[in-house]
C-alpha positions as YAML, in Angstrom:
chain: A
units: angstrom
residues:
- id: 1
  name: MET
  ca: [55.02, 91.51, 124.39]
- id: 2
  name: ASP
  ca: [56.13, 87.95, 124.90]
- id: 3
  name: GLY
  ca: [56.84, 87.05, 121.21]
- id: 4
  name: VAL
  ca: [59.19, 90.44, 120.81]
- id: 5
  name: VAL
  ca: [61.15, 88.35, 124.04]
- id: 6
  name: GLN
  ca: [61.18, 85.01, 122.86]
- id: 7
  name: TYR
  ca: [61.92, 85.58, 118.91]
- id: 8
  name: VAL
  ca: [64.05, 88.62, 118.40]
- id: 9
  name: PRO
  ca: [67.89, 87.89, 119.90]
- id: 10
  name: LYS
  ca: [69.08, 90.81, 122.19]
- id: 11
  name: ILE
  ca: [72.89, 90.66, 120.27]
- id: 12
  name: SER
  ca: [73.81, 89.98, 117.35]
- id: 13
  name: GLN
  ca: [75.76, 86.84, 116.44]
- id: 14
  name: PHE
  ca: [76.87, 87.64, 113.53]
- id: 15
  name: TYR
  ca: [80.68, 87.49, 114.34]
- id: 16
  name: ASP
  ca: [79.83, 84.19, 115.33]
- id: 17
  name: TRP
  ca: [79.47, 82.15, 111.46]
- id: 18
  name: HIS
  ca: [80.87, 85.34, 109.74]
- id: 19
  name: ASN
  ca: [84.38, 84.46, 107.74]
- id: 20
  name: PRO
  ca: [86.95, 86.67, 107.36]
- id: 21
  name: PHE
  ca: [88.29, 87.13, 104.12]
- id: 22
  name: TRP
  ca: [91.81, 87.93, 105.33]
- id: 23
  name: LYS
  ca: [93.76, 86.02, 107.82]
- id: 24
  name: CYS
  ca: [96.34, 88.21, 108.11]
- id: 25
  name: LEU
  ca: [96.48, 92.30, 107.55]
- id: 26
  name: LEU
  ca: [96.72, 93.63, 103.78]
- id: 27
  name: SER
  ca: [99.78, 96.01, 103.03]
- id: 28
  name: ALA
  ca: [99.14, 99.99, 102.45]
- id: 29
  name: VAL
  ca: [99.83, 99.45, 99.48]
- id: 30
  name: ILE
  ca: [96.44, 96.86, 98.74]
- id: 31
  name: THR
  ca: [94.30, 98.66, 100.72]
- id: 32
  name: THR
  ca: [94.79, 101.93, 99.31]
- id: 33
  name: LYS
  ca: [94.35, 100.05, 95.47]
- id: 34
  name: ILE
  ca: [91.25, 98.82, 96.79]
- id: 35
  name: LYS
  ca: [89.88, 102.39, 98.59]
- id: 36
  name: ASN
  ca: [90.69, 103.39, 94.44]
- id: 37
  name: LYS
  ca: [89.00, 100.97, 92.67]
- id: 38
  name: HIS
  ca: [85.37, 101.43, 94.78]
- id: 39
  name: MET
  ca: [85.97, 105.13, 94.42]
- id: 40
  name: ILE
  ca: [86.50, 104.57, 90.57]
- id: 41
  name: TRP
  ca: [83.71, 101.95, 90.32]
- id: 42
  name: LYS
  ca: [81.13, 104.46, 92.08]
- id: 43
  name: GLN
  ca: [82.37, 107.36, 89.73]
- id: 44
  name: TYR
  ca: [81.86, 105.07, 86.75]
- id: 45
  name: LEU
  ca: [78.34, 103.89, 87.83]
- id: 46
  name: VAL
  ca: [77.71, 108.36, 88.08]
- id: 47
  name: ALA
  ca: [79.57, 108.91, 84.51]
- id: 48
  name: GLN
  ca: [78.93, 105.49, 82.38]
- id: 49
  name: ASN
  ca: [82.52, 106.86, 81.14]
- id: 50
  name: VAL
  ca: [84.47, 104.42, 79.43]
- id: 51
  name: GLU
  ca: [87.34, 106.00, 81.26]
- id: 52
  name: PHE
  ca: [86.32, 105.21, 84.20]
- id: 53
  name: PHE
  ca: [85.71, 101.36, 83.62]
- id: 54
  name: HIS
  ca: [88.76, 101.29, 82.14]
- id: 55
  name: LYS
  ca: [90.66, 102.59, 85.44]
- id: 56
  name: TYR
  ca: [88.48, 100.08, 87.47]
- id: 57
  name: LYS
  ca: [89.01, 97.19, 85.21]
- id: 58
  name: ARG
  ca: [92.61, 98.22, 85.14]
- id: 59
  name: LEU
  ca: [92.81, 98.42, 88.96]
- id: 60
  name: HIS
  ca: [90.56, 95.27, 89.53]
- id: 61
  name: ASN
  ca: [93.12, 93.24, 87.26]
- id: 62
  name: GLN
  ca: [96.72, 94.46, 89.25]
- id: 63
  name: ILE
  ca: [94.84, 93.79, 92.62]
- id: 64
  name: ARG
  ca: [93.63, 90.69, 91.23]
- id: 65
  name: LYS
  ca: [97.50, 89.77, 90.51]
- id: 66
  name: ILE
  ca: [99.02, 90.85, 93.97]
- id: 67
  name: THR
  ca: [96.32, 88.97, 95.75]
- id: 68
  name: LYS
  ca: [96.77, 85.90, 94.04]
- id: 69
  name: MET
  ca: [100.76, 86.31, 94.02]
- id: 70
  name: ARG
  ca: [100.24, 86.61, 98.07]
- id: 71
  name: LEU
  ca: [98.14, 83.53, 98.19]
- id: 72
  name: LEU
  ca: [100.45, 80.93, 95.87]
- id: 73
  name: GLY
  ca: [103.31, 82.82, 98.21]
- id: 74
  name: GLN
  ca: [101.44, 80.93, 101.16]
- id: 75
  name: GLN
  ca: [100.78, 78.22, 99.86]
- id: 76
  name: LYS
  ca: [104.04, 77.03, 98.67]
- id: 77
  name: LEU
  ca: [105.14, 78.12, 102.06]
- id: 78
  name: ILE
  ca: [102.69, 75.71, 103.17]
- id: 79
  name: GLN
  ca: [104.70, 73.11, 100.62]
- id: 80
  name: GLY
  ca: [107.95, 73.68, 100.93]
- id: 81
  name: SER
  ca: [107.23, 73.45, 105.08]
- id: 82
  name: PHE
  ca: [105.30, 69.66, 104.46]
- id: 83
  name: GLY
  ca: [107.08, 68.61, 101.21]
- id: 84
  name: LEU
  ca: [103.31, 68.63, 99.30]
- id: 85
  name: ARG
  ca: [102.66, 68.88, 95.70]
- id: 86
  name: LEU
  ca: [100.81, 72.20, 95.25]
- id: 87
  name: THR
  ca: [97.63, 71.75, 94.20]
- id: 88
  name: ILE
  ca: [95.44, 75.61, 94.03]
- id: 89
  name: LYS
  ca: [94.14, 76.19, 91.32]
- id: 90
  name: LEU
  ca: [93.88, 79.73, 90.41]
- id: 91
  name: HIS
  ca: [91.69, 81.19, 88.51]
...
């Protein structure tokens, strides 16, 4: 019993090292698209239908484009406020 007390943590420290993906909240449109993307991906895994895969990829690309534009807008805001060159490379 001493080993359990010594080695098993009493509370989770997950929040200490977890890095949030988004510093600010996403809009309702983006979160709805992300939920739909996840739902369509699950449907594709069950059915293995090419149509579901094309719908998934279309949503994936739309979400990626929106989030990249958002990141680019934040970087341009920082660039304008500090007078710096934009050095971010988006894949």
